[in-house]
Every structure is written in C-alpha cells, then in structure tokens.
PDB file of N, CA, C and O in Angstrom:
ATOM      1  N   MET A   1      31.883  36.640  41.343  1.00  0.00           N
ATOM      2  CA  MET A   1      30.649  37.055  42.012  1.00  0.00           C
ATOM      3  C   MET A   1      29.570  35.992  41.831  1.00  0.00           C
ATOM      4  O   MET A   1      29.442  35.379  40.771  1.00  0.00           O
ATOM      5  N   GLU A   2      28.804  35.794  42.893  1.00  0.00           N
ATOM      6  CA  GLU A   2      27.704  34.830  42.901  1.00  0.00           C
ATOM      7  C   GLU A   2      26.486  35.471  43.546  1.00  0.00           C
ATOM      8  O   GLU A   2      26.574  36.510  44.200  1.00  0.00           O
ATOM      9  N   ARG A   3      25.351  34.823  43.343  1.00  0.00           N
ATOM     10  CA  ARG A   3      24.108  35.225  44.002  1.00  0.00           C
ATOM     11  C   ARG A   3      23.542  33.974  44.667  1.00  0.00           C
ATOM     12  O   ARG A   3      23.627  32.875  44.119  1.00  0.00           O
ATOM     13  N   ALA A   4      22.970  34.150  45.843  1.00  0.00           N
ATOM     14  CA  ALA A   4      22.369  33.016  46.541  1.00  0.00           C
ATOM     15  C   ALA A   4      21.084  33.439  47.224  1.00  0.00           C
ATOM     16  O   ALA A   4      20.956  34.558  47.720  1.00  0.00           O
ATOM     17  N   GLU A   5      20.139  32.516  47.236  1.00  0.00           N
ATOM     18  CA  GLU A   5      18.913  32.664  48.027  1.00  0.00           C
ATOM     19  C   GLU A   5      19.007  31.638  49.140  1.00  0.00           C
ATOM     20  O   GLU A   5      19.113  30.437  48.892  1.00  0.00           O
ATOM     21  N   ILE A   6      18.968  32.128  50.368  1.00  0.00           N
ATOM     22  CA  ILE A   6      19.088  31.266  51.539  1.00  0.00           C
ATOM     23  C   ILE A   6      17.781  31.341  52.317  1.00  0.00           C
ATOM     24  O   ILE A   6      17.291  32.428  52.623  1.00  0.00           O
ATOM     25  N   ILE A   7      17.220  30.176  52.634  1.00  0.00           N
ATOM     26  CA  ILE A   7      15.983  30.130  53.420  1.00  0.00           C
ATOM     27  C   ILE A   7      16.264  29.389  54.718  1.00  0.00           C
ATOM     28  O   ILE A   7      16.713  28.243  54.707  1.00  0.00           O
ATOM     29  N   ALA A   8      15.994  30.055  55.839  1.00  0.00           N
ATOM     30  CA  ALA A   8      16.175  29.463  57.165  1.00  0.00           C
ATOM     31  C   ALA A   8      14.810  29.116  57.737  1.00  0.00           C
ATOM     32  O   ALA A   8      13.873  29.912  57.674  1.00  0.00           O
ATOM     33  N   ASN A   9      14.715  27.920  58.293  1.00  0.00           N
ATOM     34  CA  ASN A   9      13.466  27.392  58.825  1.00  0.00           C
ATOM     35  C   ASN A   9      13.678  27.032  60.294  1.00  0.00           C
ATOM     36  O   ASN A   9      14.779  26.652  60.694  1.00  0.00           O
ATOM     37  N   GLY A  10      12.622  27.153  61.093  1.00  0.00           N
ATOM     38  CA  GLY A  10      12.684  26.844  62.523  1.00  0.00           C
ATOM     39  C   GLY A  10      12.161  28.042  63.292  1.00  0.00           C
ATOM     40  O   GLY A  10      11.310  28.779  62.794  1.00  0.00           O
ATOM     41  N   LEU A  11      12.668  28.242  64.512  1.00  0.00           N
ATOM     42  CA  LEU A  11      12.298  29.416  65.296  1.00  0.00           C
ATOM     43  C   LEU A  11      13.247  30.535  64.882  1.00  0.00           C
ATOM     44  O   LEU A  11      14.286  30.755  65.504  1.00  0.00           O
ATOM     45  N   VAL A  12      12.862  31.240  63.812  1.00  0.00           N
ATOM     46  CA  VAL A  12      13.739  32.253  63.221  1.00  0.00           C
ATOM     47  C   VAL A  12      13.067  33.625  63.120  1.00  0.00           C
ATOM     48  O   VAL A  12      13.660  34.565  62.591  1.00  0.00           O
ATOM     49  N   GLN A  13      11.849  33.745  63.616  1.00  0.00           N
ATOM     50  CA  GLN A  13      11.187  35.053  63.639  1.00  0.00           C
ATOM     51  C   GLN A  13      10.919  35.440  65.089  1.00  0.00           C
ATOM     52  O   GLN A  13      10.569  34.603  65.921  1.00  0.00           O
ATOM     53  N   GLY A  14      11.093  36.738  65.371  1.00  0.00           N
ATOM     54  CA  GLY A  14      10.857  37.243  66.722  1.00  0.00           C
ATOM     55  C   GLY A  14      12.018  36.988  67.672  1.00  0.00           C
ATOM     56  O   GLY A  14      11.859  37.108  68.887  1.00  0.00           O
ATOM     57  N   VAL A  15      13.186  36.638  67.133  1.00  0.00           N
ATOM     58  CA  VAL A  15      14.350  36.339  67.983  1.00  0.00           C
ATOM     59  C   VAL A  15      15.590  37.137  67.564  1.00  0.00           C
ATOM     60  O   VAL A  15      16.704  36.799  67.964  1.00  0.00           O
ATOM     61  N   GLY A  16      15.406  38.185  66.767  1.00  0.00           N
ATOM     62  CA  GLY A  16      16.524  39.011  66.310  1.00  0.00           C
ATOM     63  C   GLY A  16      17.302  38.406  65.161  1.00  0.00           C
ATOM     64  O   GLY A  16      18.440  38.797  64.904  1.00  0.00           O
ATOM     65  N   PHE A  17      16.696  37.452  64.465  1.00  0.00           N
ATOM     66  CA  PHE A  17      17.386  36.727  63.404  1.00  0.00           C
ATOM     67  C   PHE A  17      17.790  37.629  62.245  1.00  0.00           C
ATOM     68  O   PHE A  17      18.928  37.571  61.778  1.00  0.00           O
ATOM     69  N   ARG A  18      16.858  38.468  61.778  1.00  0.00           N
ATOM     70  CA  ARG A  18      17.180  39.338  60.638  1.00  0.00           C
ATOM     71  C   ARG A  18      18.299  40.315  60.983  1.00  0.00           C
ATOM     72  O   ARG A  18      19.134  40.616  60.130  1.00  0.00           O
ATOM     73  N   TYR A  19      18.330  40.817  62.221  1.00  0.00           N
ATOM     74  CA  TYR A  19      19.377  41.759  62.623  1.00  0.00           C
ATOM     75  C   TYR A  19      20.724  41.050  62.731  1.00  0.00           C
ATOM     76  O   TYR A  19      21.767  41.633  62.436  1.00  0.00           O
ATOM     77  N   TYR A  20      20.693  39.801  63.153  1.00  0.00           N
ATOM     78  CA  TYR A  20      21.890  38.960  63.203  1.00  0.00           C
ATOM     79  C   TYR A  20      22.442  38.758  61.783  1.00  0.00           C
ATOM     80  O   TYR A  20      23.646  38.889  61.565  1.00  0.00           O
ATOM     81  N   VAL A  21      21.569  38.441  60.823  1.00  0.00           N
ATOM     82  CA  VAL A  21      21.978  38.248  59.425  1.00  0.00           C
ATOM     83  C   VAL A  21      22.470  39.569  58.839  1.00  0.00           C
ATOM     84  O   VAL A  21      23.455  39.596  58.100  1.00  0.00           O
ATOM     85  N   LEU A  22      21.784  40.665  59.169  1.00  0.00           N
ATOM     86  CA  LEU A  22      22.178  41.991  58.689  1.00  0.00           C
ATOM     87  C   LEU A  22      23.607  42.312  59.112  1.00  0.00           C
ATOM     88  O   LEU A  22      24.428  42.710  58.285  1.00  0.00           O
ATOM     89  N   ARG A  23      23.903  42.141  60.393  1.00  0.00           N
ATOM     90  CA  ARG A  23      25.252  42.428  60.896  1.00  0.00           C
ATOM     91  C   ARG A  23      26.285  41.526  60.219  1.00  0.00           C
ATOM     92  O   ARG A  23      27.342  41.995  59.795  1.00  0.00           O
ATOM     93  N   ALA A  24      25.977  40.234  60.120  1.00  0.00           N
ATOM     94  CA  ALA A  24      26.910  39.285  59.512  1.00  0.00           C
ATOM     95  C   ALA A  24      27.155  39.624  58.047  1.00  0.00           C
ATOM     96  O   ALA A  24      28.298  39.620  57.589  1.00  0.00           O
ATOM     97  N   GLY A  25      26.091  39.915  57.315  1.00  0.00           N
ATOM     98  CA  GLY A  25      26.218  40.257  55.898  1.00  0.00           C
ATOM     99  C   GLY A  25      27.035  41.513  55.680  1.00  0.00           C
ATOM    100  O   GLY A  25      27.886  41.564  54.792  1.00  0.00           O
ATOM    101  N   ARG A  26      26.778  42.525  56.490  1.00  0.00           N
ATOM    102  CA  ARG A  26      27.538  43.778  56.361  1.00  0.00           C
ATOM    103  C   ARG A  26      28.994  43.577  56.755  1.00  0.00           C
ATOM    104  O   ARG A  26      29.894  44.105  56.102  1.00  0.00           O
ATOM    105  N   ASP A  27      29.230  42.811  57.827  1.00  0.00           N
ATOM    106  CA  ASP A  27      30.609  42.548  58.263  1.00  0.00           C
ATOM    107  C   ASP A  27      31.410  41.841  57.174  1.00  0.00           C
ATOM    108  O   ASP A  27      32.614  42.060  57.041  1.00  0.00           O
ATOM    109  N   LEU A  28      30.740  40.997  56.399  1.00  0.00           N
ATOM    110  CA  LEU A  28      31.409  40.262  55.330  1.00  0.00           C
ATOM    111  C   LEU A  28      31.497  41.061  54.023  1.00  0.00           C
ATOM    112  O   LEU A  28      32.113  40.609  53.058  1.00  0.00           O
ATOM    113  N   GLY A  29      30.883  42.245  53.994  1.00  0.00           N
ATOM    114  CA  GLY A  29      30.926  43.093  52.800  1.00  0.00           C
ATOM    115  C   GLY A  29      30.010  42.615  51.687  1.00  0.00           C
ATOM    116  O   GLY A  29      30.237  42.911  50.514  1.00  0.00           O
ATOM    117  N   LEU A  30      28.972  41.872  52.062  1.00  0.00           N
ATOM    118  CA  LEU A  30      28.025  41.358  51.067  1.00  0.00           C
ATOM    119  C   LEU A  30      26.923  42.372  50.800  1.00  0.00           C
ATOM    120  O   LEU A  30      26.738  43.316  51.567  1.00  0.00           O
ATOM    121  N   LYS A  31      26.197  42.172  49.713  1.00  0.00           N
ATOM    122  CA  LYS A  31      25.083  43.050  49.353  1.00  0.00           C
ATOM    123  C   LYS A  31      23.835  42.206  49.157  1.00  0.00           C
ATOM    124  O   LYS A  31      23.907  41.077  48.670  1.00  0.00           O
ATOM    125  N   GLY A  32      22.686  42.763  49.541  1.00  0.00           N
ATOM    126  CA  GLY A  32      21.427  42.045  49.389  1.00  0.00           C
ATOM    127  C   GLY A  32      20.451  42.436  50.479  1.00  0.00           C
ATOM    128  O   GLY A  32      20.450  43.571  50.955  1.00  0.00           O
ATOM    129  N   TYR A  33      19.618  41.479  50.869  1.00  0.00           N
ATOM    130  CA  TYR A  33      18.633  41.751  51.910  1.00  0.00           C
ATOM    131  C   TYR A  33      18.223  40.470  52.611  1.00  0.00           C
ATOM    132  O   TYR A  33      18.469  39.361  52.136  1.00  0.00           O
ATOM    133  N   THR A  34      17.581  40.664  53.770  1.00  0.00           N
ATOM    134  CA  THR A  34      16.984  39.566  54.513  1.00  0.00           C
ATOM    135  C   THR A  34      15.582  39.994  54.904  1.00  0.00           C
ATOM    136  O   THR A  34      15.354  41.169  55.193  1.00  0.00           O
ATOM    137  N   GLN A  35      14.631  39.053  54.918  1.00  0.00           N
ATOM    138  CA  GLN A  35      13.252  39.400  55.254  1.00  0.00           C
ATOM    139  C   GLN A  35      12.496  38.185  55.790  1.00  0.00           C
ATOM    140  O   GLN A  35      12.793  37.040  55.450  1.00  0.00           O
ATOM    141  N   ASN A  36      11.513  38.473  56.637  1.00  0.00           N
ATOM    142  CA  ASN A  36      10.612  37.435  57.121  1.00  0.00           C
ATOM    143  C   ASN A  36       9.651  37.043  56.002  1.00  0.00           C
ATOM    144  O   ASN A  36       9.235  37.883  55.205  1.00  0.00           O
ATOM    145  N   LEU A  37       9.307  35.768  55.954  1.00  0.00           N
ATOM    146  CA  LEU A  37       8.293  35.274  55.026  1.00  0.00           C
ATOM    147  C   LEU A  37       7.040  34.911  55.823  1.00  0.00           C
ATOM    148  O   LEU A  37       7.125  34.596  57.010  1.00  0.00           O
ATOM    149  N   TYR A  38       5.880  34.955  55.172  1.00  0.00           N
ATOM    150  CA  TYR A  38       4.630  34.618  55.833  1.00  0.00           C
ATOM    151  C   TYR A  38       4.623  33.177  56.334  1.00  0.00           C
ATOM    152  O   TYR A  38       3.861  32.839  57.240  1.00  0.00           O
ATOM    153  N   SER A  39       5.464  32.333  55.751  1.00  0.00           N
ATOM    154  CA  SER A  39       5.548  30.923  56.135  1.00  0.00           C
ATOM    155  C   SER A  39       6.230  30.724  57.485  1.00  0.00           C
ATOM    156  O   SER A  39       6.236  29.614  58.019  1.00  0.00           O
ATOM    157  N   GLY A  40       6.810  31.805  58.048  1.00  0.00           N
ATOM    158  CA  GLY A  40       7.543  31.700  59.296  1.00  0.00           C
ATOM    159  C   GLY A  40       9.041  31.533  59.078  1.00  0.00           C
ATOM    160  O   GLY A  40       9.810  31.459  60.036  1.00  0.00           O
ATOM    161  N   GLU A  41       9.447  31.474  57.823  1.00  0.00           N
ATOM    162  CA  GLU A  41      10.856  31.329  57.483  1.00  0.00           C
ATOM    163  C   GLU A  41      11.478  32.708  57.267  1.00  0.00           C
ATOM    164  O   GLU A  41      10.779  33.719  57.204  1.00  0.00           O
ATOM    165  N   VAL A  42      12.806  32.725  57.156  1.00  0.00           N
ATOM    166  CA  VAL A  42      13.526  33.958  56.833  1.00  0.00           C
ATOM    167  C   VAL A  42      14.280  33.727  55.522  1.00  0.00           C
ATOM    168  O   VAL A  42      15.027  32.759  55.380  1.00  0.00           O
ATOM    169  N   LEU A  43      14.068  34.636  54.575  1.00  0.00           N
ATOM    170  CA  LEU A  43      14.737  34.597  53.274  1.00  0.00           C
ATOM    171  C   LEU A  43      15.874  35.607  53.270  1.00  0.00           C
ATOM    172  O   LEU A  43      15.708  36.746  53.706  1.00  0.00           O
ATOM    173  N   THR A  44      17.022  35.182  52.778  1.00  0.00           N
ATOM    174  CA  THR A  44      18.146  36.090  52.574  1.00  0.00           C
ATOM    175  C   THR A  44      18.586  35.957  51.121  1.00  0.00           C
ATOM    176  O   THR A  44      18.896  34.860  50.655  1.00  0.00           O
ATOM    177  N   VAL A  45      18.612  37.078  50.412  1.00  0.00           N
ATOM    178  CA  VAL A  45      19.103  37.118  49.034  1.00  0.00           C
ATOM    179  C   VAL A  45      20.387  37.932  49.085  1.00  0.00           C
ATOM    180  O   VAL A  45      20.397  39.071  49.552  1.00  0.00           O
ATOM    181  N   VAL A  46      21.473  37.330  48.596  1.00  0.00           N
ATOM    182  CA  VAL A  46      22.776  37.949  48.794  1.00  0.00           C
ATOM    183  C   VAL A  46      23.646  37.776  47.558  1.00  0.00           C
ATOM    184  O   VAL A  46      23.549  36.781  46.841  1.00  0.00           O
ATOM    185  N   GLU A  47      24.503  38.773  47.325  1.00  0.00           N
ATOM    186  CA  GLU A  47      25.474  38.710  46.232  1.00  0.00           C
ATOM    187  C   GLU A  47      26.852  39.059  46.766  1.00  0.00           C
ATOM    188  O   GLU A  47      27.001  39.906  47.646  1.00  0.00           O
ATOM    189  N   GLY A  48      27.857  38.389  46.215  1.00  0.00           N
ATOM    190  CA  GLY A  48      29.240  38.638  46.613  1.00  0.00           C
ATOM    191  C   GLY A  48      30.107  37.458  46.229  1.00  0.00           C
ATOM    192  O   GLY A  48      29.704  36.606  45.436  1.00  0.00           O
ATOM    193  N   GLU A  49      31.297  37.414  46.796  1.00  0.00           N
ATOM    194  CA  GLU A  49      32.209  36.302  46.543  1.00  0.00           C
ATOM    195  C   GLU A  49      31.645  35.028  47.156  1.00  0.00           C
ATOM    196  O   GLU A  49      31.089  35.059  48.253  1.00  0.00           O
ATOM    197  N   ARG A  50      31.785  33.911  46.454  1.00  0.00           N
ATOM    198  CA  ARG A  50      31.194  32.645  46.899  1.00  0.00           C
ATOM    199  C   ARG A  50      31.641  32.254  48.318  1.00  0.00           C
ATOM    200  O   ARG A  50      30.818  31.837  49.133  1.00  0.00           O
ATOM    201  N   TYR A  51      32.937  32.389  48.609  1.00  0.00           N
ATOM    202  CA  TYR A  51      33.420  31.981  49.932  1.00  0.00           C
ATOM    203  C   TYR A  51      32.827  32.847  51.048  1.00  0.00           C
ATOM    204  O   TYR A  51      32.636  32.370  52.167  1.00  0.00           O
ATOM    205  N   LEU A  52      32.539  34.099  50.749  1.00  0.00           N
ATOM    206  CA  LEU A  52      31.912  34.983  51.744  1.00  0.00           C
ATOM    207  C   LEU A  52      30.441  34.604  51.943  1.00  0.00           C
ATOM    208  O   LEU A  52      29.941  34.628  53.067  1.00  0.00           O
ATOM    209  N   ILE A  53      29.759  34.257  50.866  1.00  0.00           N
ATOM    210  CA  ILE A  53      28.364  33.811  50.979  1.00  0.00           C
ATOM    211  C   ILE A  53      28.313  32.500  51.756  1.00  0.00           C
ATOM    212  O   ILE A  53      27.403  32.292  52.558  1.00  0.00           O
ATOM    213  N   GLU A  54      29.283  31.613  51.525  1.00  0.00           N
ATOM    214  CA  GLU A  54      29.326  30.362  52.278  1.00  0.00           C
ATOM    215  C   GLU A  54      29.556  30.611  53.757  1.00  0.00           C
ATOM    216  O   GLU A  54      29.021  29.891  54.600  1.00  0.00           O
ATOM    217  N   GLU A  55      30.348  31.624  54.078  1.00  0.00           N
ATOM    218  CA  GLU A  55      30.579  31.996  55.475  1.00  0.00           C
ATOM    219  C   GLU A  55      29.279  32.514  56.102  1.00  0.00           C
ATOM    220  O   GLU A  55      28.953  32.165  57.236  1.00  0.00           O
ATOM    221  N   LEU A  56      28.543  33.342  55.365  1.00  0.00           N
ATOM    222  CA  LEU A  56      27.251  33.825  55.849  1.00  0.00           C
ATOM    223  C   LEU A  56      26.287  32.644  56.038  1.00  0.00           C
ATOM    224  O   LEU A  56      25.569  32.587  57.036  1.00  0.00           O
ATOM    225  N   PHE A  57      26.270  31.718  55.099  1.00  0.00           N
ATOM    226  CA  PHE A  57      25.425  30.531  55.185  1.00  0.00           C
ATOM    227  C   PHE A  57      25.717  29.759  56.478  1.00  0.00           C
ATOM    228  O   PHE A  57      24.792  29.313  57.156  1.00  0.00           O
ATOM    229  N   ASN A  58      26.985  29.603  56.813  1.00  0.00           N
ATOM    230  CA  ASN A  58      27.358  28.911  58.046  1.00  0.00           C
ATOM    231  C   ASN A  58      26.887  29.666  59.283  1.00  0.00           C
ATOM    232  O   ASN A  58      26.462  29.052  60.262  1.00  0.00           O
ATOM    233  N   LYS A  59      26.961  30.996  59.242  1.00  0.00           N
ATOM    234  CA  LYS A  59      26.462  31.807  60.364  1.00  0.00           C
ATOM    235  C   LYS A  59      24.949  31.684  60.486  1.00  0.00           C
ATOM    236  O   LYS A  59      24.424  31.621  61.598  1.00  0.00           O
ATOM    237  N   ILE A  60      24.244  31.650  59.365  1.00  0.00           N
ATOM    238  CA  ILE A  60      22.788  31.502  59.374  1.00  0.00           C
ATOM    239  C   ILE A  60      22.409  30.146  59.968  1.00  0.00           C
ATOM    240  O   ILE A  60      21.427  30.045  60.702  1.00  0.00           O
ATOM    241  N   LYS A  61      23.177  29.112  59.657  1.00  0.00           N
ATOM    242  CA  LYS A  61      22.899  27.787  60.219  1.00  0.00           C
ATOM    243  C   LYS A  61      22.982  27.802  61.746  1.00  0.00           C
ATOM    244  O   LYS A  61      22.248  27.074  62.413  1.00  0.00           O
ATOM    245  N   LEU A  62      23.869  28.626  62.299  1.00  0.00           N
ATOM    246  CA  LEU A  62      24.000  28.740  63.754  1.00  0.00           C
ATOM    247  C   LEU A  62      22.891  29.616  64.336  1.00  0.00           C
ATOM    248  O   LEU A  62      22.239  29.235  65.309  1.00  0.00           O
ATOM    249  N   GLY A  63      22.680  30.785  63.741  1.00  0.00           N
ATOM    250  CA  GLY A  63      21.668  31.724  64.209  1.00  0.00           C
ATOM    251  C   GLY A  63      22.065  32.412  65.502  1.00  0.00           C
ATOM    252  O   GLY A  63      23.054  32.040  66.134  1.00  0.00           O
ATOM    253  N   PRO A  64      21.287  33.421  65.894  1.00  0.00           N
ATOM    254  CA  PRO A  64      21.544  34.124  67.155  1.00  0.00           C
ATOM    255  C   PRO A  64      21.123  33.248  68.340  1.00  0.00           C
ATOM    256  O   PRO A  64      20.497  32.206  68.143  1.00  0.00           O
ATOM    257  N   PRO A  65      21.461  33.662  69.571  1.00  0.00           N
ATOM    258  CA  PRO A  65      21.229  32.833  70.754  1.00  0.00           C
ATOM    259  C   PRO A  65      19.805  32.291  70.949  1.00  0.00           C
ATOM    260  O   PRO A  65      19.655  31.138  71.355  1.00  0.00           O
ATOM    261  N   TYR A  66      18.768  33.070  70.678  1.00  0.00           N
ATOM    262  CA  TYR A  66      17.399  32.617  70.965  1.00  0.00           C
ATOM    263  C   TYR A  66      16.732  31.908  69.787  1.00  0.00           C
ATOM    264  O   TYR A  66      15.595  31.450  69.896  1.00  0.00           O
ATOM    265  N   ALA A  67      17.429  31.820  68.681  1.00  0.00           N
ATOM    266  CA  ALA A  67      16.879  31.136  67.508  1.00  0.00           C
ATOM    267  C   ALA A  67      17.076  29.625  67.644  1.00  0.00           C
ATOM    268  O   ALA A  67      17.966  29.159  68.356  1.00  0.00           O
ATOM    269  N   ASP A  68      16.231  28.879  66.951  1.00  0.00           N
ATOM    270  CA  ASP A  68      16.380  27.428  66.850  1.00  0.00           C
ATOM    271  C   ASP A  68      16.264  27.089  65.366  1.00  0.00           C
ATOM    272  O   ASP A  68      15.178  26.808  64.859  1.00  0.00           O
ATOM    273  N   VAL A  69      17.407  27.122  64.683  1.00  0.00           N
ATOM    274  CA  VAL A  69      17.445  26.898  63.238  1.00  0.00           C
ATOM    275  C   VAL A  69      17.359  25.396  62.986  1.00  0.00           C
ATOM    276  O   VAL A  69      18.224  24.635  63.420  1.00  0.00           O
ATOM    277  N   ARG A  70      16.325  24.982  62.291  1.00  0.00           N
ATOM    278  CA  ARG A  70      16.113  23.557  62.020  1.00  0.00           C
ATOM    279  C   ARG A  70      16.648  23.137  60.660  1.00  0.00           C
ATOM    280  O   ARG A  70      17.196  22.045  60.508  1.00  0.00           O
ATOM    281  N   LYS A  71      16.483  24.016  59.665  1.00  0.00           N
ATOM    282  CA  LYS A  71      16.862  23.662  58.303  1.00  0.00           C
ATOM    283  C   LYS A  71      17.247  24.945  57.556  1.00  0.00           C
ATOM    284  O   LYS A  71      16.613  25.988  57.715  1.00  0.00           O
ATOM    285  N   VAL A  72      18.287  24.842  56.750  1.00  0.00           N
ATOM    286  CA  VAL A  72      18.710  25.976  55.923  1.00  0.00           C
ATOM    287  C   VAL A  72      19.007  25.444  54.523  1.00  0.00           C
ATOM    288  O   VAL A  72      19.717  24.452  54.361  1.00  0.00           O
ATOM    289  N   SER A  73      18.456  26.116  53.518  1.00  0.00           N
ATOM    290  CA  SER A  73      18.729  25.720  52.140  1.00  0.00           C
ATOM    291  C   SER A  73      19.351  26.894  51.401  1.00  0.00           C
ATOM    292  O   SER A  73      19.147  28.056  51.751  1.00  0.00           O
ATOM    293  N   ILE A  74      20.113  26.556  50.370  1.00  0.00           N
ATOM    294  CA  ILE A  74      20.757  27.599  49.571  1.00  0.00           C
ATOM    295  C   ILE A  74      20.597  27.249  48.097  1.00  0.00           C
ATOM    296  O   ILE A  74      20.747  26.096  47.692  1.00  0.00           O
ATOM    297  N   LYS A  75      20.289  28.274  47.307  1.00  0.00           N
ATOM    298  CA  LYS A  75      20.134  28.114  45.861  1.00  0.00           C
ATOM    299  C   LYS A  75      21.032  29.149  45.185  1.00  0.00           C
ATOM    300  O   LYS A  75      20.870  30.351  45.396  1.00  0.00           O
ATOM    301  N   TRP A  76      21.971  28.680  44.380  1.00  0.00           N
ATOM    302  CA  TRP A  76      22.928  29.554  43.708  1.00  0.00           C
ATOM    303  C   TRP A  76      22.407  29.984  42.335  1.00  0.00           C
ATOM    304  O   TRP A  76      21.694  29.240  41.662  1.00  0.00           O
ATOM    305  N   SER A  77      22.783  31.201  41.938  1.00  0.00           N
ATOM    306  CA  SER A  77      22.449  31.683  40.596  1.00  0.00           C
ATOM    307  C   SER A  77      23.449  32.769  40.201  1.00  0.00           C
ATOM    308  O   SER A  77      24.330  33.129  40.981  1.00  0.00           O
ATOM    309  N   ALA A  78      23.302  33.277  38.996  1.00  0.00           N
ATOM    310  CA  ALA A  78      24.189  34.342  38.507  1.00  0.00           C
ATOM    311  C   ALA A  78      23.817  35.666  39.172  1.00  0.00           C
ATOM    312  O   ALA A  78      22.633  35.936  39.378  1.00  0.00           O
ATOM    313  N   PRO A  79      24.798  36.491  39.510  1.00  0.00           N
ATOM    314  CA  PRO A  79      24.505  37.783  40.136  1.00  0.00           C
ATOM    315  C   PRO A  79      23.778  38.725  39.175  1.00  0.00           C
ATOM    316  O   PRO A  79      23.986  38.683  37.963  1.00  0.00           O
ATOM    317  N   GLN A  80      22.931  39.563  39.738  1.00  0.00           N
ATOM    318  CA  GLN A  80      22.194  40.539  38.935  1.00  0.00           C
ATOM    319  C   GLN A  80      22.641  41.968  39.223  1.00  0.00           C
ATOM    320  O   GLN A  80      22.161  42.912  38.595  1.00  0.00           O
ATOM    321  N   ASN A  81      23.553  42.124  40.165  1.00  0.00           N
ATOM    322  CA  ASN A  81      24.103  43.443  40.521  1.00  0.00           C
ATOM    323  C   ASN A  81      23.025  44.485  40.788  1.00  0.00           C
ATOM    324  O   ASN A  81      23.116  45.619  40.316  1.00  0.00           O
ATOM    325  N   GLU A  82      22.005  44.096  41.545  1.00  0.00           N
ATOM    326  CA  GLU A  82      20.908  45.027  41.816  1.00  0.00           C
ATOM    327  C   GLU A  82      20.986  45.674  43.195  1.00  0.00           C
ATOM    328  O   GLU A  82      20.155  46.521  43.522  1.00  0.00           O
ATOM    329  N   PHE A  83      21.968  45.293  44.010  1.00  0.00           N
ATOM    330  CA  PHE A  83      22.040  45.797  45.386  1.00  0.00           C
ATOM    331  C   PHE A  83      23.232  46.722  45.582  1.00  0.00           C
ATOM    332  O   PHE A  83      24.301  46.523  45.003  1.00  0.00           O
ATOM    333  N   ASN A  84      23.019  47.750  46.421  1.00  0.00           N
ATOM    334  CA  ASN A  84      24.100  48.652  46.792  1.00  0.00           C
ATOM    335  C   ASN A  84      24.559  48.420  48.226  1.00  0.00           C
ATOM    336  O   ASN A  84      25.693  48.738  48.582  1.00  0.00           O
ATOM    337  N   THR A  85      23.674  47.865  49.045  1.00  0.00           N
ATOM    338  CA  THR A  85      23.950  47.655  50.455  1.00  0.00           C
ATOM    339  C   THR A  85      23.365  46.313  50.880  1.00  0.00           C
ATOM    340  O   THR A  85      22.822  45.569  50.062  1.00  0.00           O
ATOM    341  N   PHE A  86      23.483  46.017  52.169  1.00  0.00           N
ATOM    342  CA  PHE A  86      22.807  44.861  52.753  1.00  0.00           C
ATOM    343  C   PHE A  86      21.781  45.441  53.725  1.00  0.00           C
ATOM    344  O   PHE A  86      22.137  46.249  54.582  1.00  0.00           O
ATOM    345  N   GLU A  87      20.526  45.044  53.605  1.00  0.00           N
ATOM    346  CA  GLU A  87      19.477  45.649  54.438  1.00  0.00           C
ATOM    347  C   GLU A  87      18.407  44.646  54.823  1.00  0.00           C
ATOM    348  O   GLU A  87      18.383  43.516  54.334  1.00  0.00           O
ATOM    349  N   ILE A  88      17.523  45.079  55.707  1.00  0.00           N
ATOM    350  CA  ILE A  88      16.360  44.302  56.093  1.00  0.00           C
ATOM    351  C   ILE A  88      15.178  44.810  55.269  1.00  0.00           C
ATOM    352  O   ILE A  88      14.903  46.009  55.236  1.00  0.00           O
ATOM    353  N   LYS A  89      14.494  43.902  54.616  1.00  0.00           N
ATOM    354  CA  LYS A  89      13.293  44.251  53.846  1.00  0.00           C
ATOM    355  C   LYS A  89      12.085  43.958  54.712  1.00  0.00           C
ATOM    356  O   LYS A  89      12.006  42.908  55.350  1.00  0.00           O
ATOM    357  N   HIS A  90      11.148  44.884  54.732  1.00  0.00           N
ATOM    358  CA  HIS A  90       9.927  44.692  55.539  1.00  0.00           C
ATOM    359  C   HIS A  90       8.752  44.383  54.646  1.00  0.00           C
ATOM    360  O   HIS A  90       7.639  44.190  55.135  1.00  0.00           O
TER     361      HIS A  90
END
C-alpha cells in the first residue's frame, strides 16, 4: 500500500475534471479524494497499490476531453489508512 498526493495544473477546473478522477479512482478500487484548490489546480490524495496509483496518475495526465492538463506532480508517502471510499471534497 502507498499514498500519493497528485496535483494537476492547467485548465482543470470547470471541465468535469474532478468527476473524471472520481470515476477513474473508483474504477481502480482506490481510496481517497479529489478537490479543487484556490490556485486553480486540482489535488488528488489517494491510497492503494502503487501500480494502481500510477495508472490513475497516467489518466490524470490525460484528463477529460475539455481539460488542458499542463503539468502533473506526484508525491509519495506512507499510507495512513484514513479513507473508506473515493470521493470529491468540496
């Protein structure tokens, strides 16, 4: 098990980005959340198997059709087992 914080930068708000990440995260069986940041970026905090998180990271790099993802960063850490589901945080 791993934990990752993923930050997506570019045109990632107002284009269905969080719902795209939500579906992808749930489809992969990951736990955590995704949320808009005041900076205009989208933060995703996720826990699960490393290869599944890497798959989500690759999907985030692509983004949904109307998004224009310019930069994505990932920071790995030890899991804290604080999530039961994958959700959108408001």
